[in-house]
N, C-alpha and C positions, 0 to 999 in steps of 0.2 A: 886628757879625758879620763874619767874614772866612772865606771858603770855604777858605783855606789854613791856617786855625788851628782845630784841633779840629773839622774837617769843617763849619765854619760855625755851630757851636753858639754862641748868644749868650754872650759873656763880658764881664766888667768891663773897661773900657777900659785898655789897657796891660798886661793880665794874661792868663793862660790859665785863669782861674778862672771856670767857668760860673755864670751867674746862677741857674740851676736848683739849684745846690749850696746857695746861700743859702736859696732857697725850701724845699728839702727839709729843711734843718736847722730852720728856723722851724716848719714843719709838724709836725716830729717833737717839737716842744716845747722845743727848745734856744733859748737867748737869743742876741741879737746878739753879746754879749760872748763867749759860748762859741764861736760860729761864727768870730769874728775870731781867737780863740786857735788855731784849726785852720789859718787862712790868714793868717799875720802880714804877708804882702806886700800884702794888701788894705787900703786906707785906710778908716777908719770912715766918712768923709764919702761915699765912693763907695757903700758899702752902705746908708747912711741915705738917700741920694738915690734909690737904686733903690727902696727901700721906699716913699718918698714918691710916686714916679712910679707905682708899681704901685697904690698906694691911690687916686691920682687916676683911673687907668684904671678901677678897680673902680667908683668913684662914677659915672663917665660911663656905664659899661656898665649899671649898675643903674638909672640915671636914664633911659636910653633904653628900657629894658624897661618901666618904669612909665609912660612917656609914649606907649607904642605903642597 
């Protein structure tokens, strides 16, 4: 995140592509491949890593809820 870039909206490193854009596409039922076609400047590895990290966060969050 950079306050000087897209008002601080979280973006993929080295791009002006908001991570929310990927989340919105996936939520709408589009595949990762379809998303990457719309933003060819984003590397597949970056998008895949974001998905992995988001999944890890979700597991931690769900785990903390069940252990409370």
